[in-house]
C-alpha positions, 0 to 999 in steps of 0.5 A, a space after each residue: 895392374 894388367 887390363 884383360 880385354 874381353 869381346 863385349 858379346 861374349 861377356 853379357 853372359 858372364 857379366 855377373 862374374 865379371 862384376 864380382 871379379 872386378 869388386 873382390 879381386 881388383 881385376 880391370 877389364 876392357 869390354 870391346 865391341 866392334 868400334 868402341 870399348 869401355 873399362 870396367 873397374 870397381 866403384 871403389 877404384 873409380 872413386 879413388 882415381 876421381 879423388 887422385 884427379 882432383 888433388 893433382 888439379 891443385 897446383 900447389 899440391 902437385 908442385 909439393 908432390 913433385 918437390 917431395 919426389 925429387 927429394 926422395 931421389 936425391 936422398 934428401 929426406 930426414 928420418 923419423 927421429 929427425 923430425 920428431 926429436 924428443 917426442 920420438 925418444 920419449 915414445 
C-alpha cells in the first residue's frame, strides 16, 4: 500500500475528507510539516498493527510462524484431506 505524502498546512482544510478516505478506503497519509511528519491511518489499521506487534513479540509464536513459512517455501505442507483424513471424506 502506498503512503500519500501531504503538506500538513494544506491538509488542515481538508482533514474531514482525509479521515473519511482513511476509514472508508483504507488510505494512508504522511502529513509533513517543515521539520517532522506523522502518519494518518484508521483506528482499525492501528489496532491491527498493535495486535500483530503483540503476537510477534511472543518468541514461540514468531518461531512457529517462521517454521511454517519455511515449510511453505520448501513445499512441505499437507493437503486438507491429509490433515483431516476420514472427517474430510465424510463431508
